[in-house]
N, C-alpha and C positions, 0 to 999 in steps of 0.2 A: 194322189192316193186318199181313200175315204177313209174315215175314222169313224167307229160306230162305237157309243159308249152305252152301256146297259144303265137305265135309270131303275134307281130302287123305289118300288111304289110304296106309298104308305101302308096299305094293307098288308105288303109279304112280310114290311119291318114289324108291323104289331103283332101278326102272327107269329113270326120268331120269336119276340119276346113272350107273348104268352106261352108257347110251347117251352120256352126255357125254365120259365117261372114254374110252370107245373112240375118239370123234371127236378126242378130245385126243390119243391115243397115234396114230393114223394121221396126224395133222396133224404130231407130233413127228417119227415117223420120216421124212415127206416133207422137214420141214423141215433136220431132220439130214443129209440127201442133198445138198439144195441148198448148205448150209454146210460138207460135206467137198468138195463139187465144186469150190466157190469157193476153197478152202485148197488145194487140187491135193492131196487126200487120197492116199496111196498106192492106187493101185488094186490092187493085188496083195495087198494086206491081206485076211485072211477076214473082219474086221468090217467094213471099207469095202464088200466085196463083198456081203456079207450086206444091209447098209443099201441099197445101190444095187439088189440085185434085188427088194427088199420094196417099196422106193420105186418101181421100173419099173412092179411088177404092179399097186400102187395107181394111180399114173397114167397106166396104158396109155390109160385113154381121153381125157386132155385133152393128153397130150405134144405131138401132132402137131397140135394144133388150129390154131395158128399156126407160120408157120416164120420163122425168123430168120438172119442170115449168122452171128452170133456165138454160139459153143458156150454161153457163160455166160447170155446171154439167152434162149436156147431153155429152157435149165436152169432159170432162175428163174421165167420165165414158165410153161411147160410143168407142170412139176412144183406152182410156186406157185397155180395156177389150182384144181388137185385138192386141195391143202392148203385153201384157203380154202373150196372146195365141203364139203368134208369138216365142217369146224367150222360153217360155217353150216348144215349140212342137219341134222347132228348137234345142235347145240345146239337148232335149232328144233323138233326131233322130242322132245327133253329137256324143252323148255319145256310143248310138249302134253302130255306125259305127267306133268308137275308140275303142271297144272292140272285133268286128268283126275280 
């Protein structure tokens, strides 16, 4: 009986880690914007503005997916969907690369 084991290559392992890291950073930026919004951070601050711009660009596809009457719910759901999607897809791809 022959046994065949798959050897993980260093390149696929590094690629998997890189993809997971990028997904984590994207979700972190979106989560940071949600937190800043909920804490009513100064919208005139340059850092808050930068985080908002990046998060808005990353979540452009999901922000108006659902509409709610309260602004905080709209931000949490609209941006939260994008953050979760980036985490799920990014880590699924990373797992695939690890197994490759």
